[in-house]
C-alpha positions as a printed Julia matrix, in Angstrom:
187×3 Matrix{Float64}:
   6.89  -12.83   20.52
   6.63   -9.03   19.91
   3.44   -7.41   21.23
   1.64   -5.52   18.49
   0.6    -1.95   19.33
  -3.11   -1.6    19.3
  -2.99    1.63   17.25
  -1.21    4.76   16.51
  -3.14    8.17   16.56
  -2.37   11.43   14.87
  -4.26   14.62   14.25
  -4.78   16.4    10.86
  -4.4    20.16   10.51
  -8.1    20.62   10.85
  -8.21   18.69   14.14
  -9.57   15.41   12.84
  -8.25   12.36   14.61
  -6.88    9.43   12.5
  -5.98    6.04   13.82
  -3.54    3.66   12.05
  -3.98    0.08   13.23
  -3.65   -3.51   12.02
  -6.32   -4.43    9.58
  -8.91   -7.05   10.54
 -11.21   -9.17    8.3
 -13.98   -6.77    9.3
 -12.04   -4.07    7.48
 -11.77   -5.9     4.21
 -15.04   -4.54    2.69
 -13.99   -0.98    3.53
 -10.52   -1.52    2.07
 -11.98   -2.96   -1.11
 -14.43   -0.06   -1.51
 -11.55    2.45   -0.95
  -9.28    0.89   -3.64
 -12.21    0.36   -6.17
 -13.29    4.03   -5.63
  -9.78    5.29   -6.28
  -9.39    3.02   -9.3
 -12.74    4.18  -10.81
 -11.92    7.98  -10.44
  -8.11    8.04  -11.2
  -7.18    9.17  -14.64
  -3.93    7.2   -14.2
  -5.85    3.97  -14.63
  -7.84    5.07  -17.68
  -5.17    4.06  -20.12
  -4.96    0.46  -19.0
  -6.07   -2.37  -21.24
  -9.27   -4.28  -20.48
  -7.13   -7.18  -19.23
  -5.15   -4.96  -16.87
  -8.35   -3.37  -15.49
  -9.99   -6.79  -14.92
  -6.85   -8.08  -13.16
  -6.63   -4.9   -10.89
 -10.39   -5.18  -10.07
 -10.04   -8.83   -9.12
  -6.93   -8.36   -7.04
  -8.8    -5.61   -5.08
 -12.15   -7.37   -4.7
 -13.14   -8.49   -1.15
 -11.72  -11.91   -1.93
  -8.58  -10.4    -3.34
  -8.0    -8.2    -0.12
  -8.69  -11.24    2.05
  -6.12  -13.23    0.12
  -3.6   -10.3     0.24
  -3.91   -9.69    3.94
  -3.95  -13.4     5.03
  -1.1   -14.52    2.82
   1.6   -16.35    4.77
   4.31  -13.93    3.6
   2.37  -10.85    4.69
   4.4    -8.94    7.32
   2.07   -5.95    7.86
  -1.43   -4.98    6.78
  -2.5    -1.57    8.12
  -5.5     0.69    7.78
  -5.93    4.33    8.56
  -9.36    5.08    9.85
 -11.14    8.35   10.56
 -12.52    8.76   14.11
 -15.26    8.63   15.13
 -16.98    6.2    12.77
 -14.05    4.34   11.62
 -14.26    4.95    7.81
 -11.17    3.31    6.16
  -9.31    6.17    4.51
  -5.93    4.46    4.04
  -4.45    1.06    3.54
  -1.03   -0.51    3.06
   0.45   -4.0     2.89
   3.99   -5.3     2.97
   5.1    -8.81    2.34
   8.36  -10.65    2.93
  10.31  -10.68   -0.38
  13.54  -10.6    -2.07
  15.24   -7.52   -3.55
  15.09   -7.6    -7.38
  18.79   -6.73   -7.78
  20.59   -7.91   -4.63
  18.42  -10.86   -3.62
  18.53   -9.68   -0.04
  15.35  -10.18    2.2
  13.16   -7.13    2.12
   9.62   -5.94    2.9
   7.85   -5.5    -0.41
   5.08   -2.96   -0.53
   2.01   -4.51   -2.22
  -0.56   -1.76   -1.8
  -0.68    1.86   -0.68
  -3.99    3.66   -1.03
  -5.42    6.82    0.44
  -9.12    7.79   -0.06
  -9.51   10.53   -2.72
 -11.05   12.98   -0.32
  -8.06   12.6     2.19
  -5.17   13.05   -0.24
  -2.66   15.77    0.51
  -3.82   15.94    4.14
  -1.03   13.99    5.76
  -2.8    10.59    5.98
  -0.42    8.9     3.56
   2.7    10.44    5.24
   1.6     9.18    8.58
   0.5     5.77    7.31
   3.89    5.29    5.75
   5.65    6.51    8.9
   3.89    3.96   11.06
   4.48    1.16    8.52
   8.16    1.97    8.4
   8.39    2.11   12.19
   6.67   -1.33   12.62
   8.87   -2.88    9.88
  12.0    -1.54   11.66
  10.81   -3.11   14.86
  10.42   -6.38   13.03
  14.16   -6.23   12.02
  13.48   -5.37    8.43
  16.29   -3.29    6.88
  14.82   -2.2     3.48
  11.49   -1.8     1.74
  10.86   -2.14   -1.96
   7.89   -1.87   -4.19
   6.7    -1.23   -7.78
   4.93    1.96   -8.56
   4.13    4.37  -11.43
   2.54    7.69  -12.28
   1.82   10.16   -9.52
   2.6     7.54   -6.83
   6.22    7.37   -8.05
   6.63   11.1    -7.51
   4.98   10.8    -4.0
   7.29    7.91   -2.94
  10.37    9.73   -4.19
   9.35   12.76   -2.19
   9.27   10.26    0.84
  12.85    9.22    0.32
  12.3     6.17   -1.85
  15.04    5.69   -4.56
  14.2     4.46   -7.98
  16.25    1.38   -8.82
  14.9     0.57  -12.31
  11.81    0.91  -14.53
  10.4    -2.21  -16.26
   7.18   -4.05  -17.06
   5.13   -4.71  -13.98
   6.02   -8.35  -13.15
   2.69   -9.27  -11.44
   0.65   -8.06  -14.41
   3.16   -9.58  -16.88
   2.52  -13.03  -15.36
  -1.1   -12.51  -16.52
   0.07  -11.44  -20.02
  -0.65   -7.81  -19.32
   1.83   -5.08  -20.3
   2.1    -2.15  -17.8
   5.3    -0.19  -17.03
   6.36    0.43  -13.43
   9.34    1.58  -11.46
  11.02   -0.49   -8.78
  11.85    1.6    -5.74
  13.6     0.99   -2.44
  13.98    2.62    0.94
  16.59    1.9     3.61
  14.9     1.66    7.1
């Protein structure tokens, strides 16, 4: 069995120390608050239907985060936390999945969130770097995910390649129409 690293530390340009580590159940309230705050203040979500907003809110409630991180197919659930104090300022989750086009086994990114006050400061870049490193160590060869809006441009800047654009399949299962792009990254 592979020994999990306890944490990865990096420093922001202003000297602030950030720790990336595996999420624990004690982090779930902070993760939910982070995502709900981003959702409430991001214009990209304002055009969603009431049904899509309700689905997103439920999926990122405390119960939704618990289900997401404890799902048997979850490979990696990471948080970025400010030190000292430990405020959760970043979150990502990858699950075992199959590539939409090729069917090969991949790690599917399910969430990637950075606190609004920490965007464009290197937190996301470092969180993604640690996640990719840990997935490589697990033997994963490729990551995939669905994204849209500003996040699509961010992930393309990080080397992700757009495979296709279509209705978001998770929301479509709930009868909600929302377009997203399917992206991939070779580890």
